[in-house]
C-alpha positions, 0 to 999 in steps of 0.5 A: 639174298642178303647184302651188307649194311656198311653204314656201320662205317660211314653214311655213304662213300660221299661222307665228308668224314672219310677224308677228314679221318684219313687226313687226321690219321696222316697228321697223327702219323707225322706227330708220332714221328716227330714225338718218337723219332729220336726217343725210340732209339735213345738208350735211355728209353723206358718201358713206360715210353715204349708202351705209350708209343704202342698205345698211340700207334694202336689209336692211329691204326684203329682210326685209319684201319676202319676207313680203309676197311670200308673203302675195300669192302665197298670196292669189293662189292662193285669193282666196276664202280668208278667212285668206289675205285677212286675211294679205294685208291685214295685210301691206298694213297693215304695208307702209303703216306702214313706207312712212310711216316711210320717206317722209322719205328722198326729201324729205330726200335732195333737200334736198341741193344739186344739186352735192352729189348730182352729187358723190355720183353720181360717187363711187367709194364710191357707184358701185352707187347712181349710177343711184338718185341720178340717178333721185332728181334727175330726180324732184326736182320731183315729190317732195312734202314729207315730210308729204304723202308720209306722207299719200299712203302712209297713205291708199293702202290705203283709197283706190286700193289698196282699190278695186283689191283690191275689183275683184280680189276681185269678179272673181276670184269669178266662176264661169260655167255654159255648155253645151259639147259637150252638157254643162253645165260650171262654169268660171272666167274663164281657162277661159271665155276659153280657149273663144275657141279652141274650134272651134265658133263658137257656143261661142266666142260664147256663152262671151264673151257670158256672160263679158262680161254678168257684168261688165255685171251689176256695172256699178255697182260696176265703174264706181265702182271705175274712176272712183275709181281714175282720180281718185285716180291723176290727183290724185296725178299733179297733186299731183306736178306731172306734165303728164299722168297718164301722165307719172307712169308714164312717169317710173317707166318712165324713158321720155320722154313724147314717146317713149311718144306716138310708140310709140302713134302709130306703132302706131295708124298701122299698124292696117291690118295688123290689118284685112288679117289678119282679112280674110284669116282671114275668107276662110280660114275662110269665116266672117263673124268677130265679135270672139269669133272673132278667136282661132278655130283654123284647124284643126277639131281643136284640138291639146291639150298636157299640161303635161309636153309644154308643159314639154318644148317650152319647156325645149328652146327655152331650152336651145337658146338658151343652157345657163344659160337652160335651167338657170334655167328648169328650176329652176322645175319642180324647185323647185316654183315654178310653180302652173299648176292651175285652181281656184275662187278662184284669180286669173286670168291669169298673173304672175311674182313676184320681189320681192328679188334672191334668184334665186327668182321664182315663177310663177302661171298657169292652164293649159288645154292649148292652144298659147297656154298654152305661150306663156304658160309661155314668157312667164312663164319669160322673166320668171323668167330676167330676175329671176334674172339681175338678182339680181346687182344690189342691190335699188335696181337690181333691178326693171326698169321696165315697158318693160323688164320685158316684154322677156325674156318676149316674147323667150322666146315668139319662141324657142319659136315658132321651135322649134315651127314646124319640127316642124309639118305644113303645115296646123299651121304655117299655123295656128300662124303665124296664132295667133302673129300674133293673139298679137302683135296682142294684145300690141301693137295691143290693148294700144295700144288699151287705152292710148288708152282709158286716156288718153282715159277719164282725161281724160273723168273729169277734165273731167267729174268722172266717166264713166258705164258707157255713156260708157266703153263708147262710148269703148271701142267707138270704139277697137275700130273703130280697131283692127279697122276693118270686118274683124270684127263688134263684138257689143254686149257687147264695148262693155264689155270694158274693164271686164274688163281688170285692168291698167287697174284695178291699175296705170294706164298699165301696158298700153303697156309690152307694146307698147313691149317687143314692138317692142323684142323684134322688133328684138332678135330680128332682131339675134339671127337675124343675129348668132347665138350671139355675140348671147347674151352681150350679151342676157344682159348686158342682162337682168343689168343690171336697172334699173342704168341707164335703158332708153335707155342700156341699149339703146344698148349693144346698138345700139338708139336708141329716140328714132328714130321709124324704129326703132319702124316696123321692128317692123311691117316685121318682122311683115309680113316674118316673119308676114303674108307667109307666109300664103297 
């Protein structure tokens, strides 16, 4: 299976240029501070000077961004390698020092009068940075003094960032032994999770019990880690004058608190769709389902796909949608920018990495050969296509907020689903639709459940000073019951499944973005099915826009109003019409 070629960045982790580039970046940051420290807050600041600062800042971030990307990629490929650990740590230290030097910029710019900032926004010379200035204005009440911003930047790696790294190192080191088909196998976490699709219920249930019991054994470390991350995040949100901890993420995502609350509320209200489906699956399989069985295959023989077969399926789907999409996706394979191999120490899950607008994202995944992995490949290539198309933007407008970052990935999954369905037999088609329903529920209802757990657990920790393993597990169990009702049995070990959800540790309040984006995609995909090829240019423009405007305004251009509660309900109507109604 393919592994990526990281010589695009450096010859090896021993390359002397790594340290040179980091040092040059740090020196450039100090020079920027010296040059612009007083200038940015000076009332006589001109549009030309402001643009010069933006451009010089971009040059610096591009240089150190590529170095940091390399360090993170090589570390993710083998988190057990001490050299890679040290390289990632050195990069983190340099980035923290650089961020400290540059922490003056926001407070300095915001010393300008509102009138002057609006004048800059309307300046032709600064047209490419209009939205950057607009976001600065919106964040004004949440930006701290220069000294406070410097302290937060300096302390990150030894506080929240340190605990996040501890969690990743700990959980990436997990190795599991399990008997499958009469043989004792040693598996990584991604391989264990793939056993949820095993046709033997005993294998599925034993695999998830072994996996989740492993987290329970480290409950002391994980409980402390989660509490520390939550308290640090919430303290920062409070210092920055946010009404609620999630509001800090919402501002970063450029969505109003009320819209996020509406999405969570509407999704929770539609939980009976989940109950209905799993009651159907119980009857179909003639088996009393537990949570370990929710991804169980309907067909006794699980079809396996080689990586080359997965590649062909996904590329065909993207090429059928649009020639440019197909070409961009194919370059990931020809340029060796995918690592799909499974190895001890490799980070679990999947991600797409694009740091600067250079049209060269990289993908990590753990390919085990089932249809879900084909969907994961489609998903990550969607991210990659988004990163390539958005490379027309400057670095300030490059990275879409989380609620938009998942749009292209989920849209890609829908393309592959529609491409695969006609090639299947009736039995295979039913099994695939069921699998897609389960995947959709995982992306929407499950992530919504995580978001509800995060909101409540953050409040619990804030109100009580901390939360015990049992308190957090009991809270998670309550959320499981809301999502699944009585449609499945909840084994005891699932009460602490929360501890195995990395996003809640790495990026608090990230998870709702999956549901948000999935509902957006259902609307966009419905529009594509109605409009056909005439939809493609509009969709390309949406992805190419990156973060050059707010999600609300970008989506308005393709006819979507995210302020309307009825809009969010349409996604569930789509699930009913396109998925659930097709089950016998």
